[in-house]
SERO-4910 file (N, C-alpha, C, O; in steps of 0.05 Angstrom, whole numbers):
BEGIN
 pado doro    nc1    nc2    nc3   cac1   cac2   cac3    cc1    cc2    cc3    oc1    oc2    oc3
  Met    A   -621   -508    864   -601   -493    867   -584   -475    879   -580   -464    857
  His    A   -571   -463    894   -569   -437    894   -544   -436    872   -535   -454    859
  Ala    A   -540   -410    874   -526   -400    858   -485   -397    878   -478   -387    899
  Arg    A   -472   -408    859   -448   -397    867   -436   -377    874   -430   -362    855
  Arg    A   -430   -370    898   -424   -346    897   -390   -330    900   -369   -335    912
  Arg    A   -398   -315    886   -368   -307    873   -350   -294    903   -360   -283    923
  Gly    A   -329   -298    901   -316   -293    918   -303   -262    919   -312   -243    907
  Pro    A   -285   -262    932   -284   -216    936   -258   -211    908   -256   -189    898
  Asn    A   -235   -239    894   -222   -237    881   -239   -238    852   -225   -234    832
  Phe    A   -269   -244    848   -276   -255    815   -276   -229    807   -278   -210    822
  Thr    A   -275   -229    772   -269   -215    759   -273   -220    737   -262   -238    724
  Tyr    A   -291   -205    730   -312   -199    702   -287   -209    669   -290   -218    646
  Val    A   -268   -201    687   -242   -182    656   -230   -218    646   -226   -234    664
  Ser    A   -228   -222    631   -215   -257    622   -193   -247    607   -192   -235    586
  Gly    A   -168   -259    629   -138   -246    621   -130   -252    601   -113   -240    587
  Cys    A   -144   -285    592   -129   -294    562   -139   -273    550   -120   -263    537
  Val    A   -167   -255    546   -170   -249    528   -155   -210    525   -148   -197    505
  Lys    A   -156   -204    551   -142   -169    555   -110   -185    549    -96   -168    539
  Tyr    A   -100   -204    551    -64   -204    546    -56   -219    518    -34   -223    508
  Met    A    -92   -226    509    -78   -238    484    -75   -201    457    -57   -194    443
  Ile    A    -96   -192    461    -98   -167    450    -77   -143    452    -72   -125    436
  Phe    A    -68   -151    481    -39   -132    488    -16   -142    471     -1   -128    458
  Val    A    -16   -172    472     14   -177    455     13   -174    421     33   -171    407
  Leu    A    -17   -174    412    -21   -174    384    -21   -140    380    -33   -136    358
  Asn    A    -17   -125    387    -25    -96    382     -2    -90    392      8    -75    374
  Phe    A     20    -94    417     38    -86    419     64    -96    397     80    -78    391
  Ile    A     66   -122    385     75   -123    360     74   -100    332     91    -88    319
  Phe    A     41   -103    333     37    -85    311     36    -53    314     25    -37    299
  Trp    A     51    -48    339     57    -14    344     92    -13    331    105      1    315
  Leu    A     96    -38    349    130    -29    342    135    -36    310    155    -25    301
  Leu    A    118    -57    289    126    -59    262    123    -24    261    143     -9    263
  Gly    A     87    -11    258     92      3    247    102     36    254    104     54    238
  Gly    A    109     38    285    142     54    297    161     55    280    171     76    274
  Leu    A    171     24    267    199     32    248    184     34    221    197     45    203
  Val    A    154     24    213    152     41    178    148     63    177    146     78    157
  Val    A    143     70    205    151    100    205    167    121    206    165    142    195
  Ser    A    189    110    224    222    117    220    231    104    189    250    117    180
  Val    A    224     89    175    229     88    157    227    106    138    243    119    125
  Gly    A    202    104    137    189    126    117    196    166    123    196    184    105
  Leu    A    199    169    145    203    201    149    240    190    144    255    209    136
  Tyr    A    250    172    146    281    184    133    289    187    105    304    202     93
  Ala    A    272    167     96    261    167     62    260    187     49    271    194     28
  Phe    A    242    198     66    230    222     65    244    254     66    245    268     46
  Ile    A    252    260     86    260    267     96    299    281     79    310    303     79
  Asp    A    307    246     64    336    243     57    323    257     32    334    278     25
  Lys    A    292    247     11    294    258    -11    288    290    -19    288    301    -41
  Trp    A    283    303      7    274    326     15    305    344     17    304    366      8
  Gln    A    330    337     26    355    341     38    363    343     -1    369    365    -11
  Ala    A    362    318    -17    373    314    -37    362    332    -67    373    342    -86
  Thr    A    334    327    -56    317    340    -89    310    382    -77    302    401    -90
  Gly    A    318    379    -44    293    406    -37    281    418    -46    284    442    -50
  Leu    A    264    404    -52    224    407    -67    211    374    -62    217    351    -70
  Ile    A    181    393    -38    161    373    -41    155    382    -55    165    403    -63
  Lys    A    126    367    -70    104    376    -77     88    357    -63     89    335    -53
  Leu    A     65    387    -71     43    363    -42     19    385    -51      5    394    -34
  Asp    A     15    393    -79    -17    405    -83    -41    385    -82    -63    392    -73
  Thr    A    -38    364    -90    -67    353   -106    -60    328    -86    -40    324    -73
  Leu    A    -75    320    -87    -76    289    -74    -62    272    -80    -51    261    -62
  Tyr    A    -55    258   -116    -50    257   -129    -10    251   -122      7    235   -128
  Asp    A    -12    280   -106     24    282   -111     26    260    -77     44    245    -71
  Leu    A      7    266    -66     14    248    -36     -2    219    -43    -15    212    -23
  Ile    A     -4    208    -58     -4    174    -62     21    172    -79     30    149    -81
  Leu    A     37    193    -94     57    178   -118     74    196    -98     92    209   -109
  Asn    A     72    197    -73     94    202    -53     97    184    -42     82    181    -23
  Val    A    123    158    -50    118    135    -34    130    136     -1    121    122     17
  Ser    A    154    154      3    162    154     28    143    171     36    137    165     59
  Leu    A    131    187     30    114    201     48     85    177     61     76    171     83
  Leu    A     81    172     33     48    151     38     60    130     57     48    126     78
  Ile    A     83    114     54     96     96     83    102    110     99    119     95    109
  Ala    A    102    127    110    111    156    141     70    141    137     68    117    134
  Leu    A     58    150    138     26    159    146     17    134    148      9    130    172
  Met    A     16    119    137     10     91    138     20     68    160      7     51    172
  Gly    A     47     74    160     55     61    188     46     82    220     43     71    242
  Gly    A     44    110    214     27    127    233     -3    120    238    -20    126    255
  Val    A     -2    107    220    -40     99    232    -41     80    250    -53     81    271
  Val    A    -23     56    240    -22     33    244     -3     36    280     -5     23    300
  Phe    A     10     54    274     28     57    298      6     64    313     -1     45    327
  Ile    A    -10     88    316    -35    104    340    -56     80    349    -65     74    371
  Val    A    -62     64    309    -87     42    321    -77     29    346    -85     31    370
  Ser    A    -54     15    333    -48     -2    356    -32     -1    381    -19    -19    390
  Phe    A    -34     19    388    -17     47    413    -50     36    433    -52     19    451
  Ala    A    -70     53    422    -93     51    436   -106     25    436   -123     21    454
  Gly    A   -101      3    415   -106    -26    431    -96    -26    451   -113    -23    469
  Cys    A    -76    -28    458    -46    -36    471    -45    -32    499    -37    -48    517
  Ile    A    -56      2    503    -63     13    527    -99      1    528   -109    -10    548
  Gly    A   -107      5    514   -131      1    527   -132    -34    535   -136    -39    559
  Ala    A   -131    -43    528   -126    -76    546   -113    -72    566   -123    -77    588
  Leu    A    -82    -58    564    -74    -63    595    -90    -47    617    -98    -55    639
  Arg    A    -91    -27    608   -108     -8    636   -135     -3    629   -147     18    634
  Glu    A   -151    -35    610   -176    -36    613   -187    -11    614   -197     -1    634
  Asn    A   -187      3    585   -198     41    580   -220     23    555   -215      9    536
  Thr    A   -251     36    569   -263     28    546   -256     45    533   -250     32    512
  Cys    A   -252     69    527   -243     96    511   -231     92    492   -238    100    469
  Leu    A   -206     75    499   -191     67    469   -200     49    464   -198     48    439
  Leu    A   -209     32    472   -220     -1    470   -247      7    441   -249     -6    421
  Lys    A   -262     26    447   -285     28    434   -259     41    413   -250     27    395
  Phe    A   -250     66    417   -241     79    393   -219     67    376   -208     78    357
  Tyr    A   -212     39    386   -188     16    378   -209      6    356   -205     14    333
  Ser    A   -229    -10    362   -255    -26    344   -268     -4    324   -262    -10    301
  Leu    A   -286     20    326   -286     34    315   -265     39    285   -270     38    261
  Cys    A   -236     46    303   -209     50    276   -216     10    255   -227      7    234
  Leu    A   -208     -4    268   -221    -28    254   -241    -39    233   -243    -54    213
  Leu    A   -254    -23    249   -287    -30    235   -280    -14    216   -273    -27    196
  Ile    A   -278     16    212   -265     34    189   -258     22    169   -271     20    148
  Leu    A   -223      6    179   -218      2    151   -233    -23    144   -248    -20    125
  Phe    A   -234    -53    158   -260    -72    146   -273    -64    128   -274    -79    108
  Leu    A   -288    -40    128   -319    -22    115   -300    -30     84   -302    -47     66
  Val    A   -268      6     94   -253     20     73   -251    -14     48   -255    -16     24
  Glu    A   -245    -32     68   -236    -56     39   -250    -63     36   -250    -58     12
  Met    A   -265    -72     39   -303    -81     17   -309    -73      8   -318    -82    -13
  Gly    A   -311    -34     15   -324    -31     -3   -304    -15    -34   -313    -15    -57
  Gly    A   -280     -6    -25   -266    -17    -39   -253    -35    -64   -242    -25    -83
  Ala    A   -256    -66    -59   -267    -87    -78   -297    -89    -79   -304   -113    -82
  Val    A   -313    -75    -77   -344    -76    -84   -338    -58   -119   -341    -59   -143
  Cys    A   -329    -45    -98   -325    -16   -115   -315    -23   -151   -326    -17   -172
  Gly    A   -288    -41   -144   -268    -49   -175   -288    -71   -186   -281    -86   -204
  Phe    A   -309    -72   -176   -332    -99   -199   -359    -71   -203   -364    -60   -225
  Val    A   -365    -68   -189   -383    -45   -194   -387    -31   -212   -403    -32   -231
  Phe    A   -367    -13   -206   -362     11   -222   -356      6   -257   -344    -14   -267
  Pro    A   -367     30   -274   -354      9   -309   -341     14   -311   -337     38   -307
  Arg    A   -323     -1   -319   -309      3   -347   -299     20   -347   -280     21   -332
  Ser    A   -304     43   -364   -313     65   -372   -292     88   -353   -274    105   -354
  Leu    A   -303     79   -341   -293    103   -308   -262     93   -297   -241    105   -291
  His    A   -271     67   -299   -235     58   -286   -216     60   -319   -193     51   -319
  Gly    A   -224     68   -339   -198     74   -352   -196     97   -352   -173    106   -354
  Phe    A   -217    114   -349   -211    148   -339   -199    142   -311   -179    129   -318
  Ile    A   -199    143   -291   -186    140   -282   -153    131   -281   -134    145   -272
  Glu    A   -152    100   -294   -133     99   -305   -115    108   -314    -92    107   -306
  Gln    A   -127    129   -348   -110    148   -358    -99    175   -341    -79    186   -350
  Ser    A   -113    187   -315   -106    200   -298    -94    199   -286    -89    218   -272
  Phe    A    -84    176   -282    -65    160   -259    -40    168   -277    -21    183   -272
  Thr    A    -47    152   -303     -5    138   -315     -3    167   -326     18    166   -339
  Glu    A    -12    194   -328     -9    212   -331     14    218   -324     36    218   -335
  Arg    A     -4    227   -286      8    233   -256     38    223   -269     58    232   -280
  Val    A     29    203   -261     63    173   -262     80    168   -279     89    146   -277
  Val    A     88    179   -295     93    184   -319    109    201   -319    133    199   -321
  His    A     91    228   -317    107    262   -319    117    265   -300    135    282   -300
  Ser    A    111    249   -274    130    255   -246    150    232   -237    155    226   -214
  Tyr    A    159    220   -263    180    193   -262    204    205   -258    211    188   -241
  Arg    A    223    220   -259    244    242   -267    250    259   -239    270    261   -225
  Glu    A    224    271   -236    221    286   -207    215    269   -177    218    280   -155
  Asp    A    208    249   -181    216    243   -146    237    215   -146    221    197   -151
  Pro    A    245    212   -145    275    196   -139    260    163   -131    269    141   -137
  Asp    A    232    169   -113    224    154    -99    208    133   -121    217    113   -130
  Leu    A    183    144   -126    170    141   -134    191    127   -172    182    106   -182
  Gln    A    215    139   -187    228    133   -205    238    103   -200    236     89   -220
  Asn    A    246     92   -181    261     78   -168    233     48   -159    232     25   -152
  Phe    A    218     67   -166    187     32   -151    179     30   -176    173      8   -184
  Ile    A    178     55   -196    175     46   -214    189     16   -243    184     -4   -257
  Asp    A    208     37   -234    241     18   -249    231     -7   -238    218    -23   -251
  Phe    A    238    -11   -217    231    -35   -200    204    -58   -211    208    -81   -219
  Ala    A    173    -42   -211    151    -45   -213    154    -68   -252    148    -90   -261
  Gln    A    166    -43   -261    170    -51   -293    201    -75   -308    204    -81   -331
  Ser    A    217    -83   -286    230   -101   -289    228   -120   -274    241   -140   -279
  Asp    A    209   -120   -249    200   -140   -241    178   -157   -257    182   -180   -262
  Phe    A    155   -145   -265    141   -149   -269    138   -161   -306    119   -175   -315
  His    A    160   -152   -320    162   -147   -344    138   -140   -368    125   -153   -384
  Cys    A    142   -104   -357    119    -90   -369    145    -63   -372    168    -59   -367
  Cys    A    120    -49   -383    134    -23   -395    110      0   -398     95      1   -417
  Gly    A    109     14   -381     87     32   -376     59     30   -362     53      9   -350
  Leu    A     47     42   -363     25     27   -346     -4     19   -373     -8     -5   -370
  Thr    A    -13     24   -383    -44     31   -395    -39      5   -419    -20    -11   -420
  Ser    A    -55      8   -430    -57    -14   -457    -41     -4   -476    -34    -20   -494
  Asp    A    -31     31   -476     -8     36   -498     18     19   -494     37     22   -509
  Gly    A     17      4   -477     43      5   -463     67     24   -466     65     47   -458
  Tyr    A     92     13   -479    116     33   -480    116     52   -495    135     60   -507
  Met    A     84     64   -496     73     83   -519     74    114   -495     80    138   -498
  Asp    A     64     99   -476     53    111   -457     84    129   -444     80    151   -434
  Trp    A    107    119   -445    126    148   -440    131    167   -462    154    173   -468
  Ser    A    110    178   -475    106    193   -506     98    215   -481     95    239   -480
  Lys    A     98    200   -466     74    230   -450    100    237   -422    105    259   -413
  Asn    A    104    227   -418    149    243   -409    159    260   -417    171    252   -437
  Glu    A    165    295   -413    185    302   -417    210    303   -423    221    321   -436
  Tyr    A    220    282   -414    245    270   -423    246    258   -441    264    266   -457
  Phe    A    228    229   -452    224    213   -478    205    222   -487    201    207   -506
  Asn    A    192    234   -487    168    248   -509    194    255   -545    216    266   -548
  Cys    A    176    242   -563    197    258   -591    201    282   -595    219    291   -611
  Thr    A    187    295   -583    192    323   -583    212    339   -573    217    362   -582
  Ser    A    230    322   -546    247    331   -529    273    337   -541    283    324   -560
  Pro    A    285    358   -528    316    359   -534    334    343   -524    358    341   -526
  Ser    A    314    329   -510    341    306   -499    346    281   -510    328    267   -521
  Val    A    374    276   -508    384    244   -517    363    214   -517    364    193   -530
  Glu    A    344    224   -495    333    211   -489    301    206   -502    288    187   -494
  Lys    A    294    221   -519    272    230   -535    256    192   -551    269    171   -552
  Cys    A    237    194   -558    239    171   -565    235    142   -560    224    124   -572
  Gly    A    251    144   -528    248    127   -521    225    116   -507    201    117   -511
  Val    A    246    103   -485    239     88   -457    256     84   -438    280     87   -444
  Pro    A    248     74   -399    273     72   -387    271     49   -394    254     36   -404
  Tyr    A    304     43   -382    333     20   -385    309      3   -365    306    -19   -375
  Ser    A    297      6   -348    275    -19   -335    258    -22   -360    244    -42   -355
  Cys    A    251    -14   -386    227    -32   -394    245    -47   -407    231    -64   -418
  Cys    A    278    -55   -415    285    -76   -437    293    -94   -426    307    -93   -406
  Ile    A    282   -126   -442    282   -143   -436    311   -155   -432    313   -179   -427
  Asn    A    336   -137   -436    366   -152   -416    372   -132   -432    379   -131   -456
  Pro    A    368   -106   -404    392    -82   -397    406    -93   -390    425    -77   -387
  Thr    A    416   -120   -383    448   -122   -369    471   -112   -400    461   -121   -421
  Asp    A    494    -96   -405    509   -109   -423    513   -129   -414    505   -133   -391
  Ile    A    526   -149   -429    535   -187   -424    570   -174   -431    583   -187   -415
  Ser    A    587   -159   -443    612   -161   -441    616   -144   -419    636   -155   -408
  Ser    A    612   -130   -409    619   -112   -386    600   -113   -356    605   -107   -332
  Gly    A    581   -121   -369    567   -130   -336    548   -120   -321    535   -128   -302
  Leu    A    549    -89   -341    524    -58   -331    511    -60   -334    504    -75   -353
  Val    A    494    -46   -317    469    -42   -341    471    -14   -350    478      6   -338
  Asn    A    457    -22   -390    456     -6   -404    432     21   -402    409     20   -411
  Ile    A    440     36   -391    415     52   -396    405     64   -417    382     73   -422
  Met    A    427     63   -432    414     64   -470    401     51   -482    393     55   -505
  Cys    A    395     30   -466    386      2   -481    348     11   -489    338     -6   -504
  Gly    A    337     25   -483    311     39   -490    305     56   -514    284     58   -527
  Tyr    A    331     67   -515    334     94   -531    325     99   -556    344     97   -571
  Gly    A    300    106   -572    296    106   -598    270     91   -605    258     92   -626
  Val    A    262     74   -577    238     49   -583    217     48   -595    207     29   -607
  Gln    A    207     84   -590    184     97   -580    174     93   -620    155     82   -630
  Asn    A    198    109   -634    200    101   -665    193     73   -687    188     70   -711
  Tyr    A    197     54   -661    192     36   -674    157     12   -673    147      8   -650
  Pro    A    145      2   -694    122    -14   -683    134    -35   -654    155    -40   -641
  Val    A     99    -43   -654    105    -64   -630    118    -93   -632    123   -107   -612
  Ala    A    123   -102   -661    130   -128   -668    160   -114   -665    172   -125   -646
  Glu    A    174    -97   -674    206    -96   -678    206    -79   -652    230    -82   -646
  Ala    A    193    -62   -630    200    -60   -604    200    -80   -589    217    -82   -571
  Ser    A    178   -102   -594    178   -124   -576    208   -144   -577    209   -167   -566
  Lys    A    220   -137   -584    252   -153   -588    264   -144   -571    280   -159   -560
  Arg    A    262   -105   -560    282   -100   -548    267    -91   -517    284    -90   -499
  Val    A    248    -87   -511    228    -80   -492    205    -91   -491    190    -92   -510
  Trp    A    200   -101   -466    158   -104   -448    161    -88   -471    181    -75   -480
  Thr    A    123    -94   -484    106    -75   -492     89    -72   -486     75    -57   -499
  Ser    A     77    -87   -456     51    -83   -455     51    -61   -430     70    -47   -423
  Gly    A     28    -62   -421     31    -43   -397     23    -59   -374     10    -79   -377
  Cys    A     33    -50   -348     41    -56   -325      7    -72   -314     -3    -94   -315
  Ile    A      2    -50   -306    -42    -51   -301    -57    -72   -307    -76    -82   -296
  Glu    A    -38    -82   -338    -59   -101   -342    -36   -124   -339    -45   -147   -342
  Ile    A    -18   -123   -335      7   -140   -335      4   -147   -305     11   -171   -306
  Val    A     -3   -141   -276    -15   -140   -261    -47   -155   -244    -55   -167   -225
  Arg    A    -55   -142   -270    -89   -162   -273    -84   -182   -272    -90   -195   -253
  Leu    A    -65   -199   -304    -71   -218   -314    -59   -233   -291    -71   -255   -288
  Trp    A    -39   -230   -272    -28   -241   -252    -38   -250   -234    -35   -271   -222
  Gly    A    -60   -215   -227    -89   -235   -200   -101   -239   -209   -118   -242   -191
  Glu    A   -115   -246   -236   -128   -273   -250   -107   -292   -239   -102   -290   -215
  Arg    A    -97   -306   -251    -78   -333   -248    -76   -334   -213    -76   -357   -204
  His    A    -75   -320   -200    -72   -325   -175    -98   -315   -152    -93   -309   -128
  Leu    A   -124   -315   -166   -145   -303   -158   -157   -318   -125   -164   -305   -105
  Tyr    A   -155   -356   -127   -158   -362   -107   -135   -355    -79   -142   -354    -55
  Thr    A   -110   -352    -89    -86   -350    -77    -96   -324    -60   -100   -325    -36
  Ile    A    -98   -303    -76   -109   -278    -75   -141   -268    -56   -146   -246    -46
  Ala    A   -153   -285    -56   -178   -288    -43   -168   -302    -23   -171   -289     -2
  Ser    A   -155   -329    -19   -152   -334      7   -147   -310     26   -163   -301     43
  Val    A   -114   -301     21    -94   -285     38   -135   -265     39   -152   -273     55
  Ala    A   -139   -250     28   -166   -227     26   -181   -231     51   -186   -215     69
  Leu    A   -190   -264     50   -215   -266     71   -192   -280     87   -209   -295     99
  Gly    A   -168   -288     98   -163   -290    135   -160   -273    139   -151   -270    161
  Val    A   -161   -249    123   -145   -217    138   -168   -207    146   -169   -198    169
  Ala    A   -198   -206    124   -218   -200    140   -235   -208    161   -251   -195    174
  Leu    A   -226   -244    162   -236   -255    177   -222   -246    203   -239   -239    218
  Ser    A   -195   -244    216   -174   -231    227   -179   -208    243   -181   -205    267
  Gln    A   -182   -191    222   -199   -157    229   -231   -162    243   -241   -145    258
  Leu    A   -244   -188    237   -265   -191    255   -266   -203    284   -283   -199    302
  Phe    A   -239   -223    283   -230   -232    297   -227   -201    325   -241   -190    341
  Val    A   -208   -199    318   -196   -178    337   -218   -156    347   -224   -148    370
  Ile    A   -228   -148    320   -248   -135    337   -282   -146    359   -299   -136    373
  Tyr    A   -276   -173    348   -299   -176    365   -283   -186    397   -291   -177    419
  Leu    A   -260   -205    394   -247   -187    424   -240   -171    439   -234   -174    463
  Ala    A   -241   -145    419   -241   -110    438   -268   -115    448   -273   -113    472
  Lys    A   -286   -121    432   -311   -110    439   -317   -135    463   -327   -132    486
  Thr    A   -311   -152    455   -316   -180    486   -300   -169    515   -307   -171    538
  Leu    A   -284   -162    507   -260   -143    540   -289   -116    537   -311   -116    547
  Glu    A   -280   -104    526   -303    -76    524   -323    -83    544   -328    -68    564
  Gly    A   -336   -108    538   -364   -125    553   -351   -124    583   -359   -110    602
  Gln    A   -339   -133    583   -326   -149    612   -317   -131    640   -319   -135    664
  Ile    A   -302   -102    617   -295    -85    636   -324    -68    647   -328    -57    670
  Glu    A   -346    -69    619   -370    -48    647   -379    -67    659   -392    -58    678
  Leu    A   -380   -102    660   -397   -107    677   -379   -108    702   -392   -106    724
  Gln    A   -354   -110    704   -335   -116    722   -342    -77    734   -352    -76    756
  Lys    A   -339    -56    724   -349    -30    741   -366    -22    738   -369      2    736
  Ala    A   -393    -44    736   -415    -42    744   -426    -61    770   -446    -58    783
  Arg    A   -406    -81    772   -407    -94    799   -394    -89    814   -392   -103    834
  Trp    A   -379    -66    811   -357    -50    833   -376    -26    841   -373    -15    863
  Gln    A   -395    -21    826   -419      2    841   -442      0    854   -457     17    864
  Thr    A   -446    -42    851   -465    -41    862   -447    -59    896   -460    -63    916
***
């Protein structure tokens, strides 16, 4: 049998693969730009309000919610832009950069999941304790972090981060029992079981005052006493199959997009070889 002769308009590049990568990355490019805009707006607004942005350590960067959001959005914006333009212009350099970034992200995700199970619990405790001290200490210094902590404690019905629970707030200079503040020996209002005053309908910010002076049995009548890390861990165990399914779906989606990018890259190389011959 004779091989079918390819016409002059034949191309190895699949339009389906090319425009599928383009559309997917165009959507993520727009979302990345939106996230960057929101993060930068919040960062600049906080800078103008407080006049001080502390970025001396890695913890400072992690705990700066607005800047962290802007950086994550920037990564999505750059990577998806490379995939979008690389597919549209059939640029193998951009496609290689795009697939490499996705592969690194995939390996980081897998490494984080493995380390969470492999590392000894004592190391987890050390990291948890160090992180808790930073978070609690920075509670009143960073408005974004304060809002995030209040949201987490109210939503997950917890107080503090570690197994010490509500007593974690003794590490904060405003809630420490040696503090001259009126909030000494207290906890934030977001720890309270019923922070809203029934008569006025307003949030009672004093509902957690003096709680650290009470034992757990007595304090549990007014505030949530369990740490948020343990509560979130228990929530994760209850929804383990759902979380695992979502994680598997994300991982398979990343591998599929990497496969599409490498397929398109190979097709472009074949087309270039055809032009040269």
